[in-house]
N, C-alpha and C positions, 0 to 999 in steps of 0.2 A: 356563644357561637359553637357549633359542634366541631369535633375534630375534622370530619370530612369537609365541612365548609371552610375551615381554616386552611386545610391542605389545598382545596380547590382555588382559594384566593391566592395562596402563595405561588401555586403553579402558574396561574394566569399572570401574576405580577412578574414572575421570572421570564415568561414568554414575551411580555411587553418590553422588559428591560433589554433583552438581547435581540429583539426583532430587527433592529436597524442593521445588524451584521449578517442577516440571513437573506440569501438571494435565490431566485429561480433561474434556471439555465435552459435555453432552448437551442436545439441544433439537430439537424438530421432527422427531423420528425419526432424527436424525443424531448421530453421535459423531465428535468431532475433538479435537485437542490444543490446548494453549496453555501459557503460562508466566507466572509472577508477575514483573511488571515491577518493581514495588516494593510495599511494604505497602499493601494495599487495592486494587490494580489488577492485572488480568490482561490480557494481550495474546493475541489469536488472529486467525484468518483471517476477514475480513469476509464474504467470499463463502461460506465454509463455514457461516455462521449462518443463511442464508436470511432470513426476515423476523421472527424471534423478537424479543420485547421482554425476555424473561427466560429464563435457561438454568440448568441445574444444573452445578456445578463439583465434580469429584472430586479430592481432594488425595492426596498421598503418605500412606500409612497407612490409607486407606479412608474418611476422613470426607468429607462433602459439604456444600454450601451453595448456596442460590439466589443468583444474581447478576443484577443489572440491567445492561443494555447502556448504558453511559455515553456512547457515541459510536461512530460508524462512518465510515470514510473509504473508499468503494469505489475511489477513484482509486489508493490505495496498498495496498488489500486489508488494512487494519489495522482491527480492532475492539477497543474498550476495554471491559472489564467491571469493575464496581465491586462489591466485597464484602469481608467480613472475611477476611484471609489471614494466614498466619504472617509474622512480622517477618523480612524478608530485606534484605541490603545491596543497594545499587544494583549492577546487573550491569555489569561493566566491558566496554566495547566492544572487540572484537578489532581488532588493527592491520591493516595491509595484508595482503590475502589473495592468494595466487599460484595459478596453475593447478597442479593436482595436490596442493595442500595438503590434508592430512587434516582431516576434520571429523566430529563426532559429531552425528547426528540424534537428538533426544530428544523423544519424545512419551509419551502415557500411554493405555493401554487401560482397560477396566473395572476391572481390579484389579492392574495391573502396569505397570512402565515399558516403553516401546517404544524400544529404542535400537539404532542401526545405525552402524557405522563406515564412512565413505564418503570421497570426495574431491571437491574443487571442480573440476569439469571445464572450466569456462569463466569467465573474468574479463574483463569489458568495461567500457566507460565508462558514465557516467550516461545514462539513457534516460527516455522519457516513455511511460507506459502508455496503452493504448487508451482509458482513462477519464480521461486528462489528468493523471495523477499523476507527479510528478518523483521518480524512483527513483535513488538516488545511485550505484549500480553495477549492472552486469549480472552476476549470479552464478548459475551453474547447478551442480547436484549430479549426480554420476554414479550416480544411482539413480532408480527410479520411486517416486513417493510413494503410499503406501497411504492410503485414505480416513481412517483413524483418526489418521494422522500429519499431516494438514493442519493448519497452524498450529503445528507443532512447533518447538522451538528448534534452531538450528544453532550448534554450539559448537566453538571452536578447541581444540587439544590443551592449551593452558594454562588452559582453563576460561572464557575470555572469550567474549562473545556475538558471533557473526558476523551473526546475523539470524534471520528466521522463514521456514520452508519453506512454500511454497504451490505449487499446481499451475499450470503454465503451458501455453501452446499446444503442441499435438502431444505432450501428456503429459510434457513436460519438467518437472523440478523446479526452480523458481526460489527464490532467497533474497531476501527483502526486507531490505536492510541495516539494521543497528542504528541508524545515523544517520537513516535515513528513518523508522523506527518512532518514534524519539525526537521527531522533528518532529511527526509525527501525534499522538502521545500528548499533547504539550504543548498542541496546539490543541484536541483532543477533551476534555482535562481542563478547559479553560477554557470552551469553547463547547458541547460536545456534538456538534459537527459541524465539517466543514472548509469554510469559506466558499469560494465560487467567484465568479469575475468575471462581470459581466453587461454585455452589449452592448445587448440589447433589440431584436433584429430577427428576422424570419422570413426564412429563406434557402432558395434552391434552387440546386443545382449547375448551372452552364452551362459552355460550353467554356472561357471565359477565367477563370473563378473561381466566385463565388457571387452570384446576383442577389438583391436585397432585394425581398421580396414584401410585407413589412409592417414598420412601425416603431411600437414601443409608446410611448404618450404619457409624457413625463417621463423616458424612458430616456436613457442616455449617448448612444445613437445619435441620438435626436431632438435632444438638446442640441447635438450636434456638427454637425447639419445633414444627416445621411444621409436620402435620399429613396427612396421606392418606385421601383424600376427601376434604381437604381444597381447596378453590378456591382463587388464587392470583388475585387480582383485580387492585392493583396499585403498582408501583415501585417508591419509593421516591416521592409519591404524583402524579405521572403521570399514567394515565390509561393504563392498559395492555390489548391489543386487540388480541394478538396472542402469540403462543409459540415462534415464531421467534423473536418477540419483546423482550422477555426475553433473548433469546440466544444472540441477538445483544448487549445487555447491559453487557454481560459477556466478555467484551473486555479486552485488556491489562491493561487499566487504572483502572479496577475494582478490581484487586488483593488487598486484605487487606482493601477494602472499607466497610464501615458500611452502610447497606441498610435497609430502612424501607419499609416493605412489607405490603400492605393492604390486609387483608385476610377475607374471609367469611367462617365461620365454623358453620354448623347447622343453617344457616340463620342469624347468628350474626356477625357483622363486628368488627374487631379488627386490631391493628397494631403489627407486629412482627419485631424486629430488628435482622438482620443477618449480621455477619461479614464474607465476602467472603474470600476464600483462593485461592492459585494457584491450577489450575486443575491438578490432578495427570497425569503423562505421562505414556504411555504404556498401 
């Protein structure tokens, strides 16, 4: 048998082996994919869900069930659904992925598995999303992601889970790594949301950084002594170039962090230590 025939057979066998874990999700007029993380929990793309509180999940074999959205983390694009699912073993995380490594993209349509053999086209270091999420590696796939495959599983040739496929900028297909998903699932299972840090100021971008326009009573900023008119120029020694740069630093890992802010007050530079707390909800 030829090499291509062997590869085709292996890819089809892998798709069949993992197919029972792959689900389709319908809600708000949209259809996307997801996968059973462990019994009772399904992972999918947060952005693909829009604003639904409940969705329909279609399983291998044609059965379906209503699922409650147990939690959402826009910063990592992970949403967690809670419902009765088949009993599955924990999905082993894939080892180190290299450029040109083969991967199987596995999603589900209305009545069938959606599977494509592709390759990992780019492997880079950890990065921070525009919404402040810490993503453990920059992984791109060498294909365009169809709408129904948003939230699909990305699987290594040995059946281990590389991560979840989501749409990125310029229509690139990104992979949220398994380790990032695991961290989000642990927090969402416990709290139903991912806590973010809170500084408690209103800011506006200026040439040197971000000027403080307002300070909330009782906030970390107020307790640290920040005043209206102060200009925040650095965050732990790194230059602040925009309000968005500060917002992105107030991610889940920032809760209870001690931050040193470089501040200009009346033309004089100083450092102010601030202990961030969890952002109030509601």
